[in-house]
Residue, then its C-alpha position, 0 to 999 in steps of 0.5 A: m850335814r855339818l856346816l863346818f865352822t872349822c876344818f882344822f881349828g875345832f881340833w885346836f879347841f879340843c886340845s885346850t879342853a883335852w879331858a872333855a872329849a865331847g866338847f870337841s867338834s869341828a861342826g858349824s851348826f848344831a840342832g837348836e844352836t842360836n846364830r850369833f847374828e841376826a839373819e838380816k845382818i848375815i844376808a847383808f854381809a853375804k851380799k856385800v861379799e858377792q858385790t865385792l867380787a862382782a865389782k872386780g869381775v871375779h869368776v872364781a875365788i877362795l873364800a874363808r870364814m871365821g867359825r870361832p872367835l879370834s881369841e880361840m885361834p892359834p897364833g898366826m891363824h885367822f880363818t877356820h874354813a875355806a871353799f871355792i866361790v863361783y859365779s854361775s847361774i843360780q836356780t831360785a826357789d820360784g824357778r827363775t835362773l839368775p846370775g850369782y855366786s855359789i859356794y863349792n864346799l867340802y863338809q863332814y857328815d853328821d853321823q860319820p865325822d870321819k867322812s866328808r862329801l862335796v856340797q854346793d850352797f850359797p854365801v848366806d849359808f856359808f856365813s850362817g853361824v859364824a863367830q865374826l862377820e869377816a871374810g877372807i878372799l883369795i882371788p887367783s889370776a884371771e888365767l888361773q880362774q879360768r883353769l879352776l872353772k874348768v876343773i870345778a865344772s868337770s868330773d875331775y873335781k870329784k876325782l880329787h875328793e878323798p872322803r876319808y876326813s881328818v881335821i888335821a889332814n896332811p896336805f903332803t900325803q894321801g889317805r885323809q883330807n880336809c877342806t883346805e887340803f881339797t882346796l889346795d889339790v884343786i888349785n894344783s890340779a888346775i895349775y898343772q892340769t892333772t888329777d894324778i894325785h901322786k904328782l899333786k902331792e909331789v908338787a905340794q911337797k916341793y912348793f907348798v909350806a904347810q902349817a905346823v900343828e903345834v900340839n902336845p903329843f899326848k893331847l894329839m893322842l887323846g884327840s885321835i882316840f876320842s874323836a873319829e874326825v882326828a886322825t894321825t895315820d897320814h902324818p909320818g912325822k910332826p903333824v902339819t896341815a893346810t890353812f887358808e893363810r898358807i894357801s894364800d901365801y902359796l898363790m901370792k908367791y907363785d900365781q902372778n896377779a893373784h891378790l888377797l883381800k878382807v871384807l868386813p860389815 
C-alpha cells in the first residue's frame, strides 16, 4: 500500500522533470526509504497533534500533511495529502481498548497506482516519512462534526469511494477520484445528507472553488501517457482539482464556527 506523500503534488513534481517518467510518483513510502525524521520526533509530533485536538474537544477534523518540501510546491499550495482524523476507541497491540484518534485515508495500491482503497491507520503512520513536521487542521463546526461521524461510521462512507484514481482528479465530475475529492464528497454528503453523487457534484460545481492545475498541456499529456495515476478523462476543460487549501476556504465560508489551525513541533 502506498502511504501517499501526495494526492496531487506528485504530479507537479513530475511536470518539472517531464522527461524522466520514472521519477514521477505520488507515493509516500518506498521500500528501503529512510525517514527524514527520527521515530521519536514523529511520535512526539503525532502526539502533539492528538493533544491539540483533544484539548479542543474535537471529534472529527480534516488533517493535512507536507509530503514534499515547500520549495517544491506550486505557488499558493502548502499541504500534499488530506484525510479525516476521528476520535474513537483504539485497539492496542496487547488487546486493550483505549480512547484516541485514528485516521481515515484514501490510498493508492502499490501495484495498481490508478486504483485506490480506503484505509484506517494512526497519526504516527500519517506523519511517517513527511518532508516537514507540520500539520494543517480544519475543524468543522460541532454540528457538522456530528454529521461527519454518522457518515464515516455508516456504509455511506464506502459508497462515496470511487476506486479509479488520478492525482489530478476533477472534483466536479465522476470517473476519477483522489484523497481530496473524496474528502470533499464526504463533507458534502454530511452537509446535504445524501450519497447521490449527481447531487454532490452539482453542489460542488455551485459552491466549491477548485484549484487550477497550472501545467503545460504537453507535460500533462506526457504525464497521462507515462503514469497510470495521471488521468485527464474526467476533465472536460482546463484541469482543476481539490486541495486542502481550497477545502479549507470552502468550509470557512459556508460552515459557521469552522476554524483552521496549524501545528508545528
